[in-house]
TILUMVO-977002 format. One record per residue: residue number from 0; residue in one letter; x, z, y of N, C-alpha, C in turn. Coordinates in steps of 0.2 Angstrom, whole numbers. Atoms other than C-alpha are relative to their C-alpha. Last residue first. Layout:
BEGIN
+-----+-----+-------+-------+-------+-------+-------+-------+-------+-------+-------+
:   n : res :   n.x :   n.z :   n.y :  ca.x :  ca.z :  ca.y :   c.x :   c.z :   c.y :
+-----+-----+-------+-------+-------+-------+-------+-------+-------+-------+-------+
: NUM :   a :     X :     Z :     Y :     X :     Z :     Y :     X :     Z :     Y :
...
+-----+-----+-------+-------+-------+-------+-------+-------+-------+-------+-------+
This chain:
BEGIN
+-----+-----+-------+-------+-------+-------+-------+-------+-------+-------+-------+
:   n : res :   n.x :   n.z :   n.y :  ca.x :  ca.z :  ca.y :   c.x :   c.z :   c.y :
+-----+-----+-------+-------+-------+-------+-------+-------+-------+-------+-------+
: 112 :   e :    -6 :     4 :     1 :    50 :    57 :    36 :     6 :     5 :    -1 :
: 111 :   e :    -4 :     1 :    -6 :    35 :    67 :    33 :     6 :    -3 :    -2 :
: 110 :   g :    -4 :    -6 :    -2 :    24 :    64 :    18 :     4 :    -1 :     6 :
: 109 :   g :    -6 :    -1 :     4 :    19 :    47 :    11 :     4 :     6 :     1 :
: 108 :   f :     1 :     1 :     7 :     1 :    44 :    16 :     6 :     1 :    -4 :
: 107 :   a :     6 :    -1 :     2 :    -1 :    51 :    34 :    -1 :    -1 :    -8 :
: 106 :   r :     2 :    -7 :    -1 :    17 :    54 :    39 :    -7 :     1 :    -4 :
: 105 :   q :    -4 :    -5 :     5 :    23 :    38 :    31 :    -3 :     7 :     1 :
: 104 :   f :     2 :     1 :     7 :     9 :    28 :    40 :     3 :     5 :    -5 :
: 103 :   a :     6 :    -3 :     0 :    13 :    36 :    57 :    -3 :    -1 :    -7 :
: 102 :   r :    -1 :    -8 :    -1 :    31 :    32 :    55 :    -7 :     3 :    -1 :
: 101 :   a :    -3 :    -2 :     7 :    27 :    14 :    49 :     1 :     7 :     0 :
: 100 :   l :     5 :     0 :     5 :    15 :    12 :    64 :     3 :     2 :    -7 :
:  99 :   g :     4 :    -6 :    -1 :    29 :    18 :    76 :    -6 :     0 :    -5 :
:  98 :   r :    -3 :    -6 :     2 :    41 :     6 :    69 :    -4 :     6 :     0 :
:  97 :   e :     0 :     0 :     7 :    28 :    -8 :    71 :     4 :     6 :    -3 :
:  96 :   a :     7 :    -1 :     2 :    25 :    -4 :    89 :     0 :     1 :    -8 :
:  95 :   e :     1 :    -7 :    -1 :    44 :    -4 :    92 :    -7 :     3 :    -2 :
:  94 :   a :    -4 :    -3 :     4 :    46 :   -21 :    85 :    -1 :     8 :     0 :
:  93 :   l :     2 :     1 :     7 :    31 :   -28 :    93 :     4 :     4 :    -5 :
:  92 :   f :     6 :    -4 :     1 :    36 :   -21 :   110 :    -2 :     0 :    -7 :
:  91 :   r :    -3 :    -7 :     0 :    54 :   -28 :   108 :    -6 :     4 :    -1 :
:  90 :   e :    -3 :    -1 :     6 :    46 :   -45 :   104 :     2 :     7 :    -1 :
:  89 :   y :     5 :     0 :     5 :    35 :   -45 :   119 :     2 :     2 :    -7 :
:  88 :   a :     3 :    -6 :    -1 :    50 :   -41 :   130 :    -6 :     1 :    -5 :
:  87 :   e :    -4 :    -5 :     3 :    59 :   -56 :   122 :    -3 :     7 :     1 :
:  86 :   l :     0 :     0 :     7 :    45 :   -67 :   126 :     4 :     5 :    -4 :
:  85 :   f :     6 :    -3 :     1 :    44 :   -61 :   144 :    -1 :     0 :    -8 :
:  84 :   a :    -1 :    -8 :    -1 :    63 :   -63 :   146 :    -7 :     3 :    -2 :
:  83 :   r :    -4 :    -3 :     5 :    61 :   -81 :   139 :     1 :     8 :     0 :
:  82 :   g :     4 :     0 :     6 :    47 :   -85 :   150 :     4 :     3 :    -6 :
:  81 :   e :     5 :    -5 :     0 :    56 :   -79 :   165 :    -4 :     0 :    -6 :
:  80 :   p :    -3 :    -6 :     1 :    71 :   -89 :   161 :    -5 :     6 :     0 :
:  79 :   t :    -4 :    -2 :    -6 :    60 :  -104 :   159 :     4 :     7 :    -2 :
:  78 :   l :     2 :    -6 :    -3 :    55 :  -109 :   141 :     4 :     1 :     6 :
:  77 :   r :    -4 :    -6 :     1 :    59 :  -127 :   137 :    -3 :     6 :     3 :
:  76 :   s :     2 :    -6 :    -3 :    49 :  -143 :   136 :     5 :     6 :    -2 :
:  75 :   g :    -1 :    -6 :     4 :    55 :  -161 :   133 :    -3 :     6 :     4 :
:  74 :   g :     3 :    -6 :    -4 :    55 :  -178 :   139 :     2 :     6 :    -4 :
:  73 :   g :     6 :    -4 :     3 :    65 :  -193 :   133 :    -2 :     6 :     4 :
:  72 :   r :    -3 :    -6 :     4 :    82 :  -199 :   139 :    -5 :     4 :    -4 :
:  71 :   e :    -6 :     2 :     3 :    76 :  -216 :   145 :     3 :     5 :    -5 :
:  70 :   g :    -4 :     5 :    -4 :    59 :  -209 :   150 :     6 :    -2 :    -5 :
:  69 :   g :    -4 :     4 :     4 :    49 :  -194 :   145 :     4 :    -5 :     4 :
:  68 :   s :     3 :     6 :     3 :    43 :  -182 :   157 :     5 :    -4 :    -4 :
:  67 :   r :    -2 :     6 :    -3 :    51 :  -165 :   160 :    -3 :    -6 :    -4 :
:  66 :   s :     1 :     6 :     3 :    43 :  -148 :   156 :     3 :    -6 :     4 :
:  65 :   a :    -2 :     5 :    -4 :    47 :  -130 :   161 :     0 :    -7 :    -4 :
:  64 :   v :    -3 :     7 :     2 :    38 :  -117 :   152 :     1 :    -5 :     5 :
:  63 :   l :    -4 :    -2 :     7 :    34 :   -98 :   155 :     4 :    -6 :    -2 :
:  62 :   p :     0 :     6 :     5 :    30 :  -101 :   174 :     3 :     3 :    -6 :
:  61 :   f :    -7 :     4 :     0 :    26 :   -85 :   184 :     0 :    -5 :    -6 :
:  60 :   g :    -2 :     2 :    -7 :    10 :   -76 :   190 :     7 :    -3 :     0 :
:  59 :   l :    -7 :    -4 :    -1 :     7 :   -67 :   173 :     2 :    -1 :     7 :
:  58 :   a :     1 :    -7 :     1 :   -12 :   -72 :   172 :     7 :     4 :     2 :
:  57 :   a :     5 :    -2 :    -5 :    -9 :   -90 :   178 :    -1 :     8 :     1 :
:  56 :   e :    -4 :     1 :    -6 :     6 :   -92 :   166 :    -4 :     3 :     6 :
:  55 :   v :    -4 :    -5 :     0 :    -5 :   -86 :   152 :     5 :     0 :     6 :
:  54 :   e :     4 :    -6 :    -1 :   -19 :   -98 :   156 :     5 :     6 :     0 :
:  53 :   r :     2 :    -1 :    -8 :    -6 :  -112 :   159 :    -4 :     6 :     1 :
:  52 :   v :    -6 :    -2 :    -5 :     2 :  -109 :   142 :    -2 :     1 :     7 :
:  51 :   r :    -2 :    -6 :     1 :   -15 :  -109 :   133 :     6 :     3 :     4 :
:  50 :   s :     5 :    -4 :    -3 :   -21 :  -125 :   141 :     2 :     8 :    -1 :
:  49 :   w :    -1 :     0 :    -7 :    -5 :  -134 :   137 :    -5 :     5 :     3 :
:  48 :   a :    -6 :    -4 :    -1 :    -7 :  -128 :   119 :     2 :     0 :     7 :
:  47 :   a :     1 :    -7 :     1 :   -25 :  -133 :   118 :     6 :     4 :     2 :
:  46 :   r :     4 :    -2 :    -6 :   -21 :  -150 :   125 :    -1 :     7 :     0 :
:  45 :   y :    -5 :     1 :    -6 :    -7 :  -153 :   112 :    -4 :     3 :     6 :
:  44 :   s :     0 :     7 :    -2 :   -19 :  -147 :    98 :     5 :     0 :     6 :
:  43 :   f :     4 :     2 :    -6 :   -14 :  -130 :    92 :     0 :    -7 :     0 :
:  42 :   g :     7 :     1 :     2 :    -8 :  -124 :    74 :    -5 :    -1 :     6 :
:  41 :   a :     4 :    -7 :    -1 :     8 :  -116 :    79 :    -7 :    -1 :    -1 :
:  40 :   s :    -3 :    -6 :     4 :    19 :  -130 :    71 :    -4 :     6 :     1 :
:  39 :   r :     2 :     2 :     7 :     8 :  -144 :    79 :     2 :     6 :    -5 :
:  38 :   a :     7 :     0 :     1 :     9 :  -136 :    96 :    -2 :    -1 :    -7 :
:  37 :   a :     1 :    -8 :     0 :    28 :  -133 :    95 :    -8 :     1 :    -1 :
:  36 :   a :    -2 :    -2 :     6 :    30 :  -152 :    91 :    -1 :     8 :    -1 :
:  35 :   k :     4 :     3 :     5 :    20 :  -157 :   106 :     2 :     2 :    -7 :
:  34 :   l :     7 :    -3 :     1 :    27 :  -144 :   117 :    -4 :    -3 :    -5 :
:  33 :   s :     5 :     5 :    -1 :    45 :  -150 :   113 :    -7 :     4 :     0 :
:  32 :   g :     0 :     3 :    -6 :    61 :  -141 :   114 :    -5 :    -5 :     2 :
:  31 :   t :     0 :     7 :     0 :    60 :  -137 :    96 :     1 :    -4 :     6 :
:  30 :   a :    -3 :     3 :     6 :    65 :  -119 :    94 :     1 :    -8 :     0 :
:  29 :   e :    -7 :    -2 :    -1 :    60 :  -113 :   112 :     4 :    -3 :    -6 :
:  28 :   i :    -3 :     4 :    -6 :    44 :  -122 :   111 :     7 :     1 :     1 :
:  27 :   a :    -1 :     7 :     3 :    42 :  -115 :    93 :     2 :    -4 :     6 :
:  26 :   r :    -6 :     0 :     4 :    44 :   -97 :   100 :     2 :    -7 :    -3 :
:  25 :   l :    -6 :    -1 :    -4 :    32 :  -100 :   113 :     6 :     0 :    -4 :
:  24 :   l :    -1 :     6 :    -4 :    19 :  -107 :   101 :     6 :     1 :     4 :
:  23 :   r :    -3 :     5 :     4 :    22 :   -93 :    88 :     1 :    -6 :     4 :
:  22 :   h :    -7 :    -2 :     1 :    19 :   -80 :   102 :     4 :    -5 :    -4 :
:  21 :   t :    -3 :     2 :    -6 :     3 :   -89 :   107 :     8 :     2 :    -1 :
:  20 :   r :     0 :     7 :     0 :    -3 :   -87 :    89 :     4 :    -3 :     6 :
:  19 :   p :    -5 :     3 :     5 :     3 :   -69 :    87 :     0 :    -8 :     0 :
:  18 :   g :     1 :    -2 :     7 :    -5 :   -63 :   103 :     4 :    -4 :    -5 :
:  17 :   m :    -5 :     2 :     4 :    -4 :   -65 :   122 :    -1 :     3 :    -7 :
:  16 :   l :    -6 :     3 :    -3 :   -16 :   -65 :   136 :     5 :    -3 :    -5 :
:  15 :   y :    -5 :     0 :     5 :   -34 :   -61 :   131 :     6 :    -4 :     3 :
:  14 :   r :    -1 :     6 :     3 :   -44 :   -57 :   147 :     6 :     0 :    -5 :
:  13 :   g :     2 :     0 :     7 :   -48 :   -39 :   149 :     1 :    -7 :    -3 :
:  12 :   d :     7 :     1 :     1 :   -47 :   -39 :   168 :    -3 :    -1 :    -7 :
:  11 :   e :     4 :    -6 :    -3 :   -30 :   -31 :   168 :    -7 :    -1 :     0 :
:  10 :   a :     0 :    -1 :    -7 :   -24 :   -45 :   157 :    -3 :     6 :     2 :
:   9 :   e :     6 :     2 :    -5 :   -24 :   -42 :   139 :     2 :     0 :     7 :
:   8 :   l :     0 :    -3 :    -7 :    -9 :   -41 :   126 :    -6 :    -3 :     4 :
:   7 :   w :     0 :     5 :    -5 :   -10 :   -43 :   108 :     0 :     3 :     6 :
:   6 :   f :     0 :    -2 :    -6 :    -6 :   -33 :    92 :     0 :    -6 :     5 :
:   5 :   k :    -1 :     6 :    -5 :   -11 :   -36 :    75 :     0 :     3 :     7 :
:   4 :   a :     3 :    -1 :    -7 :    -9 :   -21 :    63 :     1 :    -7 :     3 :
:   3 :   r :     0 :     7 :    -3 :    -5 :   -20 :    44 :    -4 :     1 :     7 :
:   2 :   p :     4 :     1 :    -6 :    -1 :    -4 :    35 :     1 :    -7 :     3 :
:   1 :   r :    -4 :     0 :    -6 :     6 :    -4 :    17 :    -5 :    -1 :     6 :
:   0 :   m :     4 :     0 :    -6 :     0 :     0 :     0 :     5 :     0 :     6 :
+-----+-----+-------+-------+-------+-------+-------+-------+-------+-------+-------+
């Protein structure tokens, strides 16, 4: 038996901001350098991925993704420095939350640590 939890962030007004799927999308943008490829791997349509990114950016007040159009060298997307810092902060939060959950589970079901 093990605990499972899903964590997400909400804006102050209660709107959904960030969760596992958006996290996968941003990680995939970082890995692939392409919103199109990232959307596909995270289970979004291209349009839905752009919409999701723009919603989060609007709520946060800073850009997460910088894109350049195609052309001779091709286009691409990458996380902005602020986007990368936000993603890393979210991942630190998840890691800490999961450690806390594991400790609470251990105390409740497996004795004190």
